[in-house]
C-alpha positions as CSV (number, residue, x, y, z in Angstrom):
1,M,16.8,26.1,-16.2
2,S,14.5,28.1,-18.6
3,V,14.2,31.9,-18.3
4,P,10.8,33.0,-17.3
5,C,8.7,34.7,-20.0
6,T,7.1,38.0,-19.0
7,E,5.2,38.3,-22.2
8,K,2.2,36.1,-23.0
9,P,3.3,33.5,-25.5
10,W,0.5,34.3,-28.0
11,A,1.0,38.2,-27.7
12,F,2.6,38.0,-31.2
13,L,-0.7,37.2,-32.8
14,N,-1.8,40.9,-32.2
15,E,0.5,41.4,-35.2
16,Y,-1.7,39.3,-37.5
17,R,-4.9,40.0,-36.2
18,G,-7.1,41.7,-38.7
19,K,-4.5,40.7,-41.5
20,A,-4.1,37.0,-41.3
21,F,-7.1,36.3,-39.3
22,N,-10.2,38.1,-37.6
23,G,-11.6,37.2,-34.1
24,Q,-9.8,36.3,-30.7
25,W,-8.0,33.1,-32.3
26,P,-6.7,32.2,-35.5
27,T,-8.0,28.7,-37.1
28,L,-5.8,25.8,-37.5
29,P,-5.1,26.6,-41.3
30,E,-4.6,30.5,-40.5
31,M,-2.4,29.4,-37.4
32,Y,-0.2,27.2,-39.8
33,K,-0.1,29.9,-42.4
34,I,1.1,32.6,-39.9
35,T,4.0,30.2,-38.7
36,V,5.0,29.7,-42.5
37,S,5.4,33.4,-42.6
38,R,7.5,33.4,-39.5
39,Y,9.7,30.5,-40.3
40,P,9.3,29.3,-44.2
41,E,12.6,27.2,-44.2
42,R,12.5,25.8,-40.6
43,R,12.0,22.1,-40.5
44,C,8.5,21.0,-39.8
45,F,8.0,17.4,-40.2
46,T,10.8,14.6,-39.9
47,I,11.1,10.8,-40.0
48,F,13.9,8.6,-39.8
49,E,12.5,5.2,-41.1
50,P,13.8,3.7,-43.1
51,D,15.7,7.0,-44.3
52,R,15.5,10.5,-43.0
53,I,13.1,12.5,-44.4
54,T,12.4,15.9,-43.8
55,L,9.5,18.4,-45.0
56,N,10.1,21.9,-44.2
57,Y,7.3,24.3,-43.4
58,T,6.7,25.8,-46.8
59,E,7.4,22.4,-48.7
60,A,4.7,20.9,-46.3
61,L,2.3,23.8,-46.8
62,K,2.3,23.2,-50.6
63,L,1.5,19.6,-50.2
64,I,-1.2,20.4,-47.7
65,E,-2.9,22.9,-50.1
66,A,-2.7,20.5,-53.0
67,G,-4.4,18.0,-50.9
68,A,-7.0,20.6,-50.1
69,R,-7.5,21.5,-53.5
70,W,-8.0,17.6,-54.5
71,L,-10.6,17.3,-51.5
72,H,-12.4,20.1,-53.0
73,S,-12.5,19.0,-56.4
74,K,-14.2,15.9,-54.9
75,G,-16.9,17.8,-53.5
76,I,-15.5,18.2,-49.7
77,R,-17.1,21.7,-48.4
78,R,-17.1,23.4,-45.2
79,G,-18.2,21.1,-42.3
80,D,-18.0,17.6,-44.2
81,R,-16.1,14.8,-42.6
82,V,-12.5,13.5,-43.7
83,A,-11.2,10.8,-41.3
84,V,-7.5,9.7,-41.0
85,T,-5.9,6.5,-39.6
86,G,-2.5,5.2,-39.6
87,K,0.8,5.2,-37.7
88,N,2.8,8.6,-36.9
89,A,4.2,9.9,-40.1
90,P,4.4,13.2,-41.8
91,E,1.8,12.1,-44.3
92,W,-0.6,11.7,-41.4
93,T,-0.3,15.3,-40.5
94,V,-0.5,16.4,-44.1
95,A,-3.7,14.4,-44.5
96,Y,-5.1,16.1,-41.3
97,L,-4.0,19.8,-42.2
98,A,-5.2,19.2,-45.9
99,A,-8.9,18.5,-44.6
100,L,-8.8,21.4,-42.5
101,F,-7.6,23.6,-45.1
102,A,-10.6,22.3,-47.3
103,G,-12.9,23.7,-44.8
104,G,-13.6,19.9,-43.6
105,V,-13.6,18.2,-40.3
106,I,-10.9,15.9,-39.5
107,V,-11.7,12.5,-37.8
108,P,-8.5,11.0,-36.4
109,I,-9.0,7.1,-35.9
110,D,-6.8,4.6,-33.7
111,Y,-4.9,2.6,-36.4
112,Q,-4.7,-0.3,-33.8
113,L,-8.6,-0.9,-33.8
114,K,-10.1,-3.8,-35.5
115,N,-11.5,-3.1,-38.8
116,E,-15.1,-3.6,-37.9
117,E,-14.5,-0.9,-35.0
118,T,-13.1,1.6,-37.3
119,D,-16.1,1.0,-39.7
120,L,-18.6,2.0,-36.9
121,L,-16.4,5.3,-36.2
122,L,-16.4,6.0,-39.9
123,K,-20.5,5.4,-40.3
124,T,-20.8,7.5,-37.0
125,S,-19.1,10.4,-38.1
126,G,-20.3,10.3,-41.7
127,A,-17.0,10.8,-43.1
128,K,-16.9,10.8,-47.1
129,I,-13.0,10.2,-47.6
130,L,-10.6,7.9,-45.5
131,F,-6.6,8.7,-45.6
132,V,-5.5,5.0,-44.4
133,D,-2.1,3.2,-44.2
134,E,-0.9,0.5,-45.9
135,E,-2.2,-2.2,-43.7
136,K,-5.9,-1.3,-44.1
137,Y,-5.8,0.2,-47.6
138,E,-6.8,-3.1,-49.3
139,Y,-9.4,-3.8,-47.1
140,Y,-11.2,-0.3,-47.6
141,T,-10.7,-0.4,-51.3
142,Q,-12.7,-3.6,-51.3
143,N,-15.1,-2.7,-48.7
144,P,-15.6,1.2,-49.0
145,G,-18.9,1.2,-47.2
146,G,-20.2,5.0,-47.6
147,L,-16.7,6.3,-48.5
148,E,-16.3,8.2,-51.8
149,A,-12.6,7.6,-52.0
150,I,-9.7,5.8,-49.9
151,I,-6.0,7.5,-50.0
152,S,-3.1,5.7,-49.1
153,L,-0.6,7.2,-46.6
154,K,2.0,4.7,-48.0
155,K,4.0,5.4,-51.0
156,G,3.9,2.9,-53.9
157,I,0.5,1.7,-52.4
158,G,-2.8,3.1,-54.5
159,T,-3.4,6.6,-54.9
160,Y,-1.0,8.5,-52.7
161,I,-1.5,11.3,-50.6
162,Y,1.5,13.4,-51.7
163,D,0.5,13.0,-55.5
164,L,-2.9,14.4,-55.0
165,D,-3.8,17.9,-56.4
166,G,-6.8,19.8,-58.0
167,P,-7.6,23.0,-59.9
168,A,-7.6,26.3,-58.4
169,A,-10.7,27.1,-56.7
170,E,-12.4,29.6,-54.1
171,I,-12.5,27.2,-50.9
172,E,-14.8,28.4,-48.2
173,Q,-12.8,28.3,-45.0
174,A,-13.9,27.3,-41.4
175,Q,-14.2,29.9,-38.9
176,E,-13.1,30.3,-35.5
177,N,-16.0,28.5,-33.7
178,D,-16.5,25.8,-36.4
179,L,-16.1,22.3,-35.6
180,A,-12.4,21.2,-36.5
181,A,-12.2,17.5,-35.2
182,I,-14.3,14.7,-34.0
183,L,-12.3,12.6,-31.5
184,F,-13.8,9.2,-30.2
185,T,-12.8,8.4,-27.0
186,S,-13.1,4.7,-27.4
187,G,-13.1,2.0,-29.9
188,T,-15.7,-0.4,-28.4
189,M,-18.7,-1.7,-30.3
190,G,-21.1,0.3,-28.0
191,V,-22.4,3.6,-29.1
192,P,-19.1,5.6,-29.9
193,K,-18.6,9.0,-28.0
194,G,-17.2,11.5,-30.6
195,V,-15.7,14.6,-28.7
196,M,-16.6,17.7,-30.9
197,L,-13.6,20.2,-30.7
198,T,-13.6,23.5,-32.5
199,H,-10.8,25.4,-34.2
200,R,-11.2,27.8,-31.1
201,N,-10.9,25.0,-28.7
202,L,-7.7,23.6,-30.1
203,V,-5.8,26.8,-30.8
204,S,-6.7,28.6,-27.6
205,D,-5.5,25.4,-25.7
206,C,-2.3,25.3,-27.7
207,Y,-1.4,28.8,-26.8
208,L,-2.8,28.9,-23.2
209,A,-0.9,25.6,-22.3
210,Q,2.2,27.9,-23.0
211,G,1.3,30.3,-20.4
212,T,1.8,28.4,-17.3
213,P,4.6,29.4,-18.3
214,L,6.1,26.6,-20.6
215,I,8.3,28.2,-23.0
216,V,8.2,26.4,-26.4
217,L,10.9,27.7,-28.9
218,H,11.0,27.7,-32.6
219,T,14.1,25.9,-32.2
220,D,12.8,23.0,-30.3
221,V,12.4,19.3,-31.6
222,F,9.4,17.4,-30.3
223,Y,9.4,13.7,-30.4
224,A,6.0,11.9,-31.3
225,I,6.2,8.6,-30.2
226,L,2.4,8.3,-28.8
227,P,-0.1,7.6,-31.3
228,I,-1.0,10.9,-32.8
229,H,-4.7,10.5,-33.0
230,H,-4.9,10.7,-29.5
231,A,-5.6,14.1,-28.0
232,Y,-2.4,14.4,-26.0
233,T,-0.1,13.9,-28.6
234,M,-2.4,15.7,-31.4
235,L,-2.1,18.9,-29.4
236,A,0.7,18.8,-27.1
237,V,3.0,17.7,-29.8
238,F,1.4,18.2,-33.4
239,I,-0.4,21.4,-32.9
240,E,2.0,23.0,-30.5
241,T,5.1,22.4,-33.1
242,I,3.2,24.2,-35.7
243,S,2.0,26.9,-33.5
244,T,5.7,27.8,-32.7
245,G,7.6,26.7,-35.8
246,A,9.2,23.9,-34.1
247,E,10.1,20.5,-35.6
248,V,8.3,17.3,-35.0
249,V,10.1,14.1,-35.4
250,F,8.0,10.9,-35.7
251,G,8.6,7.7,-33.8
252,K,7.0,4.4,-34.9
253,R,7.7,1.9,-32.3
254,M,7.2,2.1,-28.6
255,V,10.5,0.3,-27.9
256,T,12.9,1.7,-25.4
257,K,16.3,1.0,-27.3
258,Q,14.4,2.5,-30.6
259,I,13.3,5.4,-28.6
260,L,16.8,6.3,-27.1
261,K,18.4,5.9,-30.6
262,D,15.8,8.7,-31.9
263,L,16.5,10.6,-29.1
264,K,20.4,11.0,-30.0
265,E,20.0,10.9,-33.6
266,A,17.5,13.8,-33.8
267,Q,18.7,15.8,-30.8
268,I,15.2,16.0,-29.4
269,T,14.7,19.0,-27.1
270,M,10.9,18.2,-26.1
271,L,10.1,14.9,-24.9
272,L,6.6,14.2,-24.2
273,G,5.5,10.7,-23.0
274,V,3.1,8.7,-20.6
275,P,4.2,7.2,-17.1
276,M,5.1,3.8,-18.6
277,L,8.0,5.4,-21.0
278,F,9.3,7.5,-18.5
279,N,9.3,4.5,-16.0
280,K,11.2,2.3,-18.2
281,V,13.9,4.9,-19.0
282,L,14.4,5.8,-15.5
283,A,14.7,2.2,-14.5
284,G,17.4,1.6,-17.1
285,I,19.4,4.6,-15.6
286,L,19.2,3.2,-12.3
287,R,19.9,-0.1,-13.2
288,G,22.9,1.1,-14.9
289,L,24.0,2.9,-11.6
290,K,23.4,-0.1,-9.2
291,E,25.6,-2.2,-11.4
292,K,28.6,-0.1,-10.6
293,G,28.4,-1.0,-6.9
294,A,26.6,-0.1,-3.7
295,V,29.3,2.7,-2.9
296,V,29.0,4.4,-6.4
297,Y,25.3,4.1,-6.3
298,G,25.0,5.5,-2.8
299,L,27.2,8.5,-3.8
300,I,25.3,9.3,-7.1
301,S,22.0,9.1,-4.9
302,F,23.0,11.3,-2.4
303,L,24.3,13.9,-5.0
304,M,20.9,13.6,-6.8
305,V,19.2,14.6,-3.5
306,I,21.6,17.6,-3.3
307,S,21.2,18.6,-6.8
308,G,17.2,18.5,-6.2
309,I,17.2,20.6,-3.2
310,I,19.4,23.3,-5.0
311,K,17.2,22.9,-8.0
312,K,14.0,23.3,-6.0
313,V,14.9,26.1,-3.6
314,F,17.4,28.2,-5.4
315,R,16.1,27.6,-9.0
316,V,19.6,26.8,-10.1
317,N,20.1,23.3,-12.2
318,P,23.6,21.8,-11.4
319,G,22.4,18.5,-12.3
320,K,23.0,19.0,-16.0
321,K,26.5,19.3,-15.5
322,M,26.7,17.2,-12.3
323,F,25.2,13.8,-14.4
324,K,26.3,14.6,-17.9
325,F,27.6,11.1,-18.1
326,I,24.6,9.4,-17.2
327,L,22.3,11.6,-19.2
328,D,24.8,11.0,-22.3
329,K,24.5,7.4,-21.9
330,A,20.6,7.4,-21.6
331,S,20.7,9.8,-24.9
332,L,19.0,12.4,-22.8
333,T,21.5,15.3,-23.3
334,S,19.6,17.0,-25.5
335,I,16.5,17.1,-23.9
336,R,15.3,20.5,-22.6
337,I,12.0,19.7,-21.2
338,C,10.1,16.5,-20.3
339,I,6.4,16.3,-19.9
340,C,4.4,13.5,-18.6
341,G,0.5,13.2,-19.2
342,G,-1.9,10.7,-20.0
343,G,-2.0,9.3,-16.7
344,P,-0.7,9.4,-13.0
345,L,3.0,9.6,-12.3
346,A,4.6,8.7,-9.2
347,P,6.0,11.8,-7.4
348,S,9.4,9.9,-6.8
349,I,9.7,9.3,-10.6
350,F,9.1,13.4,-11.0
351,R,11.7,14.0,-8.3
352,K,14.3,11.6,-9.6
353,Y,14.4,13.3,-13.1
354,N,14.3,16.8,-11.8
355,Q,17.4,15.9,-9.6
356,L,19.3,14.3,-12.7
357,G,19.0,17.9,-14.0
358,I,16.0,17.4,-16.3
359,D,13.1,19.9,-16.2
360,F,10.6,17.5,-15.8
361,V,7.1,18.5,-15.4
362,Q,3.6,16.8,-15.7
363,G,0.0,17.9,-17.2
364,Y,-3.5,17.1,-16.8
365,G,-6.3,17.0,-19.1
366,L,-8.7,14.8,-21.0
367,T,-9.9,14.8,-24.6
368,E,-13.1,16.7,-23.6
369,T,-10.7,19.5,-22.8
370,S,-8.4,19.7,-25.8
371,P,-6.8,18.3,-23.6
372,I,-4.5,20.4,-21.5
373,I,-5.8,22.1,-18.4
374,A,-3.0,22.3,-16.0
375,I,0.8,22.0,-16.2
376,N,3.3,22.2,-13.6
377,P,5.4,25.5,-14.2
378,I,9.2,24.5,-14.7
379,E,10.3,27.3,-12.3
380,Q,7.5,26.5,-9.6
381,Y,6.9,22.9,-9.8
382,K,5.1,20.6,-7.1
383,E,6.0,16.9,-7.2
384,T,2.9,15.9,-5.8
385,S,0.6,18.0,-8.1
386,V,-0.3,17.3,-11.8
387,G,-0.1,21.2,-12.1
388,R,-1.3,24.6,-12.0
389,K,-4.5,25.7,-13.8
390,C,-3.7,26.9,-17.2
391,P,-4.7,30.7,-17.9
392,Q,-8.4,31.2,-18.7
393,V,-9.3,27.8,-17.0
394,D,-12.0,27.9,-14.3
395,M,-11.5,25.2,-11.9
396,Q,-13.5,24.0,-9.1
397,I,-14.1,20.9,-6.9
398,L,-17.6,19.9,-6.7
399,F,-18.9,18.7,-3.4
400,P,-15.7,18.4,-1.7
401,D,-15.1,15.8,1.1
402,E,-13.4,16.5,4.7
403,R,-10.2,16.1,2.7
404,G,-11.2,18.7,0.0
405,I,-11.8,16.0,-2.3
406,G,-14.5,16.1,-5.0
407,E,-15.1,16.1,-8.5
408,V,-13.2,18.2,-10.7
409,I,-15.1,20.6,-12.9
410,V,-13.9,23.2,-15.4
411,K,-14.9,25.9,-17.9
412,G,-12.9,27.5,-20.4
413,P,-12.4,28.3,-24.3
414,M,-10.8,24.7,-24.8
415,V,-13.8,22.7,-23.3
416,M,-15.8,20.9,-26.0
417,Q,-18.8,21.5,-27.5
418,G,-20.2,18.2,-26.6
419,Y,-20.6,14.5,-27.7
420,Y,-21.4,14.2,-31.6
421,N,-24.9,13.2,-32.2
422,L,-25.4,12.5,-28.3
423,P,-27.4,15.3,-26.7
424,E,-28.4,13.3,-23.8
425,E,-24.9,12.4,-22.7
426,T,-23.4,15.7,-23.5
427,A,-26.3,17.2,-21.1
428,A,-25.2,14.9,-18.5
429,S,-21.6,16.0,-18.7
430,F,-22.0,19.4,-17.5
431,T,-23.4,20.8,-14.3
432,A,-26.3,23.1,-14.5
433,D,-24.3,26.2,-14.6
434,G,-22.1,25.0,-17.6
435,Y,-19.0,23.4,-15.8
436,L,-17.8,20.2,-17.6
437,K,-17.5,17.1,-15.2
438,T,-14.1,15.5,-15.6
439,G,-15.1,12.3,-13.8
440,D,-11.9,12.8,-11.8
441,L,-11.4,13.6,-8.1
442,G,-9.1,15.9,-6.6
443,Y,-8.1,18.7,-4.5
444,M,-6.7,22.2,-5.2
445,D,-4.3,24.2,-3.1
446,S,-4.4,28.0,-2.4
447,E,-2.1,28.4,-5.4
448,H,-4.6,26.8,-8.0
449,Y,-2.4,23.7,-8.2
450,L,-4.5,20.5,-8.8
451,Y,-3.9,17.0,-7.0
452,L,-5.7,14.1,-8.4
453,T,-6.8,11.0,-6.2
454,G,-8.3,9.0,-8.8
455,R,-11.3,8.5,-10.9
456,A,-14.7,8.9,-9.5
457,K,-15.9,5.3,-10.9
458,N,-12.7,3.6,-9.8
459,V,-13.4,4.5,-5.7
460,I,-13.5,1.5,-3.3
461,V,-15.3,1.9,-0.4
462,T,-14.0,-0.1,2.6
463,E,-15.8,-1.7,5.9
464,G,-15.3,1.6,7.7
465,G,-17.0,3.8,4.8
466,K,-13.5,5.1,3.9
467,N,-12.9,5.9,0.1
468,V,-9.8,4.7,-1.3
469,Y,-8.2,5.6,-4.5
470,P,-6.6,2.8,-6.4
471,E,-4.4,5.2,-8.7
472,E,-2.9,6.9,-5.3
473,I,-1.7,3.4,-4.3
474,E,-0.7,2.2,-7.8
475,N,1.8,5.2,-8.0
476,E,3.7,3.4,-4.9
477,F,4.7,0.8,-7.3
478,Q,6.2,2.4,-10.2
479,L,9.7,2.0,-9.3
480,F,9.6,-1.8,-8.5
481,E,11.4,-3.5,-11.5
482,E,9.9,-6.7,-10.6
483,I,6.3,-5.3,-11.5
484,E,5.2,-4.9,-15.0
485,Q,1.7,-4.1,-14.4
486,I,-0.4,-3.5,-11.3
487,L,-4.0,-2.4,-11.0
488,L,-6.1,-2.5,-7.7
489,R,-9.7,-2.9,-7.6
490,G,-12.2,-3.7,-4.8
491,Y,-13.9,-6.9,-4.3
492,I,-17.1,-7.7,-2.0
493,Q,-15.7,-8.4,1.3
494,D,-19.2,-8.1,3.3
495,V,-22.3,-8.8,1.2
496,K,-24.5,-7.4,3.8
497,M,-22.3,-4.1,4.5
498,K,-21.5,-3.7,1.0
499,S,-17.9,-3.0,2.0
500,E,-15.0,-3.7,-0.2
501,G,-11.6,-5.1,0.5
502,I,-8.7,-3.9,-1.9
503,E,-7.2,-6.6,-4.3
504,A,-3.8,-6.2,-6.3
505,L,-3.8,-7.8,-9.9
506,V,-0.3,-8.2,-10.8
507,Y,1.5,-8.9,-13.8
508,P,5.3,-9.5,-13.0
509,N,7.9,-8.1,-15.4
510,P,9.0,-11.2,-17.8
511,E,12.5,-9.3,-18.4
512,F,13.3,-9.1,-14.6
513,K,16.6,-10.7,-13.7
514,N,17.5,-11.7,-9.8
515,E,20.9,-10.8,-8.4
516,K,22.4,-14.0,-10.1
517,G,21.2,-12.4,-13.7
518,E,18.8,-15.3,-13.8
519,T,15.1,-15.3,-14.6
520,P,13.4,-16.1,-11.3
521,S,11.1,-18.9,-10.7
522,A,7.4,-18.4,-10.5
523,E,7.8,-19.4,-6.5
524,E,10.7,-16.8,-6.4
525,M,8.7,-14.2,-8.3
526,K,5.5,-14.6,-6.1
527,A,8.1,-14.2,-3.0
528,N,9.3,-10.9,-4.5
529,I,5.8,-9.6,-5.2
530,D,4.5,-10.4,-1.8
531,R,7.4,-8.8,-0.1
532,I,6.7,-5.6,-2.2
533,I,2.8,-5.6,-1.3
534,S,4.1,-5.9,2.1
535,E,6.4,-2.9,2.1
536,V,4.2,-0.6,0.3
537,N,1.5,-1.8,2.9
538,Q,3.5,-0.5,5.7
539,R,3.4,3.2,4.4
540,L,-0.4,3.2,3.8
541,Q,-3.1,3.9,6.1
542,P,-4.8,1.0,7.8
543,Y,-7.9,1.5,5.4
544,Q,-5.7,1.6,2.4
545,K,-3.9,-1.8,2.9
546,I,-4.1,-4.5,0.0
547,G,-6.0,-7.3,1.5
548,R,-5.2,-10.1,-1.5
549,T,-3.1,-10.4,-4.5
550,T,-3.6,-12.2,-7.6
551,I,-0.7,-12.7,-10.1
552,L,-1.2,-12.9,-13.7
553,D,0.2,-15.1,-16.1
554,K,-0.5,-12.7,-19.0
555,P,-0.7,-8.9,-19.3
556,M,-3.8,-6.9,-19.0
557,E,-5.0,-5.2,-22.1
558,M,-4.1,-1.6,-22.5
559,T,-4.7,1.3,-24.2
560,T,-2.7,2.9,-27.1
561,T,-1.5,5.4,-24.5
562,K,-0.4,2.5,-22.3
563,K,-3.2,2.9,-19.7
564,I,-4.8,-0.5,-18.6
565,K,-8.3,-1.0,-19.7
566,R,-9.9,-1.0,-16.2
567,G,-13.4,-1.5,-17.6
568,E,-12.2,-4.9,-19.4
569,L,-11.6,-6.7,-16.3
């Protein structure tokens, strides 16, 4: 297990204060240049498709500064907006940093959005220049709208980002409290909500997240498999990487087989993902163990429990050696730490990874908080908690009920400046005394660990007036291979009383095989789902029980971070 750190991870910045930067925190360009001075030859950005291409910190800096000079020559000045949309790649991060080195504000956009949705975000943000991948390059060269230039993130297609340069110039740099990024939280055709984050927001969050403690080493290799425009990957993978001198390897396909290949080939040490990713990897491990027979599976399960107890109580990690053959097969041997975010994770999943000898933690945050505000400490993790609040985070529970559950509200240097050009929505998202209202319900224990129960807008009110939090119950289904997706929602059970019953929408796993190795019939699958619902119902409180089940014939629409779009149903 990791050695506890007695010095704050950001203490080294004192050597550079007054030289490389002024103020409490460096800007993102200042932070990157500090890292270059510390680890100039260290690998920085790597991709394996189709061939391995790596930029070290010095090489990347040259491309970034050349891009910044080009942007300046095209009229980009301090505070101007530059947008980037495309798949994960070194070019994406070079574009991101070039915009900031030019003094501009970066607008990362989900590359999976439809063109008209991207158009709306470009117009809303007032972006002047767009960095775009090959899929949309032609569209924007023919339909530039208000854009002054379109640059390709793919070599051989139009004006390529790595070919950019401009004359030497005195570029006015952004300051610590200047806007660094506008992150749009949704791609709908309604009024887009652009979260405004400053350099101070992002840089402070990057370092404070390491103070839980979560020790990030310059020798670490991060894996960027989730879309990098999303706040979680952008901060917890990309920005954490460049703050420490680590390396980030870009994955392009959310396919388990490809992910495991990348993990092994790149010798990944830091794997950050969402519950769906970790569920699929663990399901594959457990399936392989079950195939060895009931006796072997039972013995390994027993040893896993023993390993977990030793790890939890004595803070010694025997699982890494005990289950090396399992971790080898799953391409997890090199993994030092797994971090789960972006959605609720079942405690049972958390527990099994730790039992296997992997330092597995989860964190919590939202785009409006840059995003990390709580992380489970590796040495003192609590399986049912989403983590202990990070240093300098002031976290409270608003209007707690008899269980101590209320809305989570926060203050801290990572909290957004507001929603871009939406003063009323900004005002509504804060309390009168300046706390951000997260919209998440939960409670805290005496050691400042946070436990989430769900989103305020998703609460189901039953006939007895009890509040049911769907996410709590959905967690109970994460280890059943028969189920690909499940979503719980309320339905009106009594119009007069306005009481709700609980309905489960279930999309069965199309790849599930029965004991004979065959794809089950629709009737057999329905019987399996009914059995699982009944089994889970027996573990729930009477007011939490699922009253009806609807089996879907096609999957529910998901976000790019693999969360079901509840509002679309």
